[in-house]
N, C-alpha and C positions, 0 to 999 in steps of 0.2 A: 463519623463512622469511617474507620480506616479502609475497609474494603471498597467503599464507594469512592473515596478520595484517590485511592490507588488505581481504580478503574478509570476514573477521569484523567489522572495524570498520564497513564500509559496510552490511553486513547489520544490525548493531546499530543504526546510525543510522536505517535504514529501519524496522526493527521498533519502535524508540522513537517515531518520528514517527507510525506507524500506530496504535500503542497510545494515544498522546496524543489522536489524533483521535477514537478510539472512546470513550475514558473521560473526556475533558475537553471538547474542542471540540464534538463532536456533541451530547452531552447539554445543553450550554449553549445551543446553537443551537435545540434543540427547545423551550426555554422562551420563545422569542420568538413574536411573531405570525406568521401565514403569510407575509406579504410580506417581513418582515425575515429570516425563516428562509431563504427562497429567495435573497434578495440576498446574505446572508452565505455560504450554501452555494456560490453561483456564484463569489464572490470567493475563498473559501478553496480551492475545487476547482482553479481555474486555477493558483494558486501551488503547491498540494500536488502536482498532477500532474507539474509540471516536476521538483520535488525528488525525489519518490518514484520516478518512472520512471527518472531518472538513477541514483539509488542502487541500484535493483534491477539495472539493466544493468551498472553498474560492479562491484557485488559478484559477479554471475554471472561476469563476465569474469575477475576475480581468482580466483574459485573454480576455474574451468577452468584458469587458469595454474598454480594450486597443484597441480592434478591432474597436469599435464604435468611438473612438477618432481618430484613424489613418487610418482606412479602409485598413489595411495591413492584408492580409489573413493568414500570419504566426502566428498572435495572435490566430486566430480561430483554427489553427492546433494544437498549443500548448495547448489550452483549451480542444480540443477534446481528446488529448493524456492523459492529467491529469484526465479528467472526465471519460475516458474509464475505470478507475479503479472501478467506481461504478457498472456498469453492469457486468464487469468481476468478481467482488467480489460477487455480488448478485446471478449471474447465474452459475458461474463456481466454485468458492471457497466455497460458502455458504453450499452446501450439505455436504462437508467434515467438515466444521465448526460445523454444526448441529450434525453430528455423534459424533464428539469429545465432544461437550458440553453435549450431552445426555448420554455419557458413565460415569457411576459412577466411582469415583476415584479408589475405591478398585477393580474394574473389569478390570483395565488397563492391557493389555497383548501385545504380539507380534503384534496383529492386530492393536491395538491402536498405537503402535510405527510406523507401516507401514503407517497409516493414517496421523500421524504427519509428517513423511518424505514426503509423497505426498503433504501435505499442504505446506511444505517448497518449493517444486518445483513450486507449483502454485503461492506462494507468490513472487517468483522470477520475475514473469511477472509484478507484481506491481512495483518492483524495476526498471525494464526495462522501463515501461511506464512513471514512474516518471522521470527517467533520460532523456528519449527522450523529455519529456515536457520541462525540464530545458534547454536542448540544443536548442530546437525550440524557446523558449522565449528569450534565449540569442542571437540567430541569429536575431530575430525580433528587439531587442534593438539596434543592430549595423547596 
């Protein structure tokens, strides 16, 4: 079933990117000085937002389509998990994002670093939601 396979594929791409951010990009960013940390976060965030928001939306839509083809509730649960990244990002992570984006690069300091560290923990939730969606979609395919 093409919709289910595409839901799984796009959720796996989302989860892989989110996990990469948490386990490779973010720890490397934290090794830099405060200004470089902020500059790198801003650049990476702008690009990552576009990619991850699109992957979550596409995966959710394919998951919903797979539900309407099969009427298997597991597709809806997978779609709900991957789509939960949208409200989580908008209502929980976005206040931190705004503070970081509004901070002038030359004003970065220990408080900026603390916000970026907090952002990393919040982003971990996105990695978990993406991984759970992958597992749910995989279960629905079998």
